[in-house]
N, C-alpha and C positions, 0 to 999 in steps of 0.2 A: 418556360420557367420551372425549375426543379420544385417538386412537392415539398412543402415545409413539414418537417417532422417534429413531433413532440420529444422532449427529453424523456428517456425511459423512466428516469426518476428525478423529481425535483422536490427538495425539502426546504422549507422556509422558516427560520427562527425557531427550530425545535428546542424547547426548554423543558427539563425535568428536574424537579427539586425533591430531595429526600431529606427531611429535617432542615438543617441549615446548609446542606451541601447541594450545589448545583451539579448534578451528574452530567447534564447537557445544558449548555448556556448559549441560547440563540444561534444554533448551528444551522447553516444554510449552504447547500451546494446542489449541483445538477450532475447527472450521469447520462451520457449520450449513448445512442445505439452504436454497437460495434466497437466499444472501448472497454478496457479493464481499468477500473478505478480502485486504487488501493487506499484503504482507510487505516492510517498509521498512527500509532501512539502507544505509550507505555501501558502496561496492565493497570486497569483502574482509571484510564484517561477519559472514558465515556463512550468507547466504541460500541459495546454491546447495548448500552442504553439507547443510543441513537438507532441501532439496527432493530431493536425490539419495538421502538416507536414507529419505525417505517412499516414493520410487519403487523402492527396492531396488537402485539403481545402486551404492551403497556400503553397507557394513554398519557401523552405529554401534557404538561401544564399549559404550554403555549405552542403555537406553530402549526404548520400545515404540511401535509405530505401528498404529492401528486405522483401517481404511477401510470405511465402511458396516458397522461392527460386526465386521469380520474382522481378526484379528491377522495382520499380514503375515508374521510368522515361522512361523505354524502353517498359514495358509490363503492363501498368497501368490497363487495363481492366481485364487481367488475374489475376493480383494481387488482385484487389478489388472484384473479383467474390467470393472469400472465406473469406470476411471480413464482420462483422456486427458491428454496433457501435451506441453509443449515445454521442453526443457532444452538451453541453448546452441544450436547450429545443428542444425535438424532434418535427418535423413538423407533424401536424395532421389536418384532416378535422373535425372541431368542431361539425358540424351538423350531422355527420355520427356516427354510432356506433363503438365501439372498434373493433368488428369483421370485419366490412366493411373496417376500416382503415388498419387492419392487412392483409386482403385479397388483398387490392389494393397494399400494399407494397410487398406482396408475388408474385404478378404477374410480378414484376420487375425481379424476379429471376427464371422465368420459371415455370415449372409444379410442383407446391407444392400442395400436397393432402389436402383435407378437414380434414382428420385425423390428419395431422401434425398441421394444424391451431388449431384444437380442443385441441391437446396436449399442444401446447405452451400457449394457453389461460389458460388452467388449471394449468400449471406450475407456471405462474405468479400470480395466485390467482384471476382471473377475470371471471371465468366461470359463476358466478351468476349475473354479471353486463355487460356481453359482448354485449348485445343488446341495452343498453342505449346509447344515444348520448353523445359524449365526452364532450360537453359543461357542462354536469352535473357532471363531474368528478373532484375530488380534484387533486392538484399537484402530490401527491403521486401516485394516480391511473394513471395519465398520464405517470408518470415515468414507471409504470408497462407495459403500452401499448408500450412505447418506447422499453423496454427490449424485449417484445414479437416480435416486428417488427425486432429487431436486431438479434434475435435467430431463426426466423421462417425457414430460409433456411439452418440451421445447419452450420454456418460458421466455418472454422477451427480456425479463430482468432476473438475474441470478444473484442471490445474496448469500455469501459464505462468511461465517464468523470463525476466524482462526482455523481454516480448513486443513492446515498441514499438521495439526496436533496428532501425534502418534504415527506419522508417516516416516518411512525411512527415505534416504536420499533418492532411491529409484522411484518411490511413490510420489515424492515431491516433484521430481522431473516430469513424471507422467501427468500429474495434476496440472502442471504448468502448460503442457502441450494440449491437454483437453480444453482448458479454459481459453487459451489463445485461439484455438480452432473455433470454439463456440462464439467468441466475440468477433474475431477478425475475418473469419470465413462465413459464418452463419448469421452474423449481424446482431447477435445478442448483446445486451449490456450486462457487465459483470462487476459486482462490488465485492471486494475481498478485504476483510479486516485482518490486521496482523500487528504484532509488536516486534517483528523481525525484519529489519530494513533490507538485508541482503536478499531475502526471498522476493520482496516487493520490487526491488531494483530489476530483477530478471523477468518479472511478470507484467508490471503495470505500464499503462500509457500515461495516466495521471495519478497523483496522490493527493489526498486531503490529510493534513497533519492535525491531530487533536491532542490536547493536553489539559488536564484539570477541567474537562468539560467544554473547553473553548476550541473552536476551529481556528487554528493559527494561520494556516496557509493552504491554498489549493494551487498546485503547479504540476507541470510535466516533470518526469524524472530528469530530463536534460536541464530544466530550469533549477531543479534542486541541486544538481551537480555544479552549476555555475553560480551558486548563490554566495560564494565567498566574496567579500566586498572588495578586496584588492589582491593583486599578485604579491607574493612574498618571495624573496630570494635569499639563499644562504651563500655567504662568501667566506672562503677560507683564506685568511690573510696572515701576513708576517707580523703585523703590529696592530693588535685589536684596539688599543687605546688611541693610537694615532688615527686609525680608521674612523673611530667614533667621533673624534674631534673634527675630522674633515667633513663628515656627513651631517653632523649636528647643525640644525638651522637650514639645511638644504631643502628647498621646497619640493624637490623631487623624491624625497625620502621621508618615510614615517615609521614610527614605532620601532626604533632600533633596539635590538636585544644583543647582548654580548655574553659569550661564554667561552673562556679560554681564547683560542684564536679564531673563533667562529662568530660571524656577524649574521644575524637574522633580521632582515629589514623589509618594510613595505616599499617596493619599487615597481612602478608600472613597466611593462615589457619594453615600451619604446624608449625608456630612459636608462636602461641598464648599461648600454654601451658608453654613454657619457659619464655615468657614475664610475665605471671601471677606469676610464681615461683619467678622471679626476684623482682617483686613488693612486694610480701608477705615477702620474705626474707629481703627486704629493709624496712620493717615496715609499709607497706601500706595495709590496709584492703580493700578487693574488694567485694562488695555486688551484682554486676551484670556484666556479660559479654555477649554482643550480637552482632551478625553480622549486618552490616549496608551497604549492597550493594546498588548501585544505582538502582533506579526503571527504567523500560523501558522508561518512559516519560523523566526522567532526562538524560538518555543516548541520547535519540533522540534530546533533546534540546541542548546538548553538540555538537552533530554532525552538526545540522543545524544552530547553533548560535541563536536559539530562533525563535519565530513567528509561532509555530505550535499549533493547537488545539488538546489536548490530549484526548478529549472526556469526 
């Protein structure tokens, strides 16, 4: 029998209230070893509040956090020993080099070898600049140093809050490769928050969608893509009014929209052939039939009620 594994992270009913606003409202989800979990929502949705509650930077008003099986209220040091993270701007000594900053951070986690420091510097793409003082670095390069610090002790759980801020397209691509290797090859659990859907689509195995402090849905990216409730078809016809009359009341058709000679209607795929025959028999010429499923961005906007940057 395979050994049962704890979820790398399990949060239950995390709630945080500021004045009359619930920044987090009974948020619960798990993150498993070997997966990348995207925490998605508009700016101000509650992502950072939940992350700070996980890491112990703030105390939630309700709820529990378990990291690798340890309750953070009862065993905080044991829980945090296997966590690495970046929240907002990582702290650094600007007059020191990237290597010195990483070495100083590594000392907090015990005996970390020079080889491991070299490895993580190379992974984040800083091997050519590691001896330069940080004050000469761009925001994107500082983000890379923060990632190296977070990863240097090989944490079982890696938590990154908006890690692509300041990164150029090459940096984003490299970050994606590093995180996929960390999760899928090395077995770490990775939690990445973002308000940019297109980035998460290329990176994540599952996503949790949060808006106004509430966790709306947890699903795979494939499930998110398939979330549109019914297939829709666009038909280009010779007589739109006659088409609408023929289709109205037909149980196989829903939500008929008419614009000029274009019909946009909800029709399941198995019924499209019979609907075309019905129209042709009724004297309507059809010059085009094409499927019009919702895009991933449209589905996401429906779920959140808007306010997301789709990239």
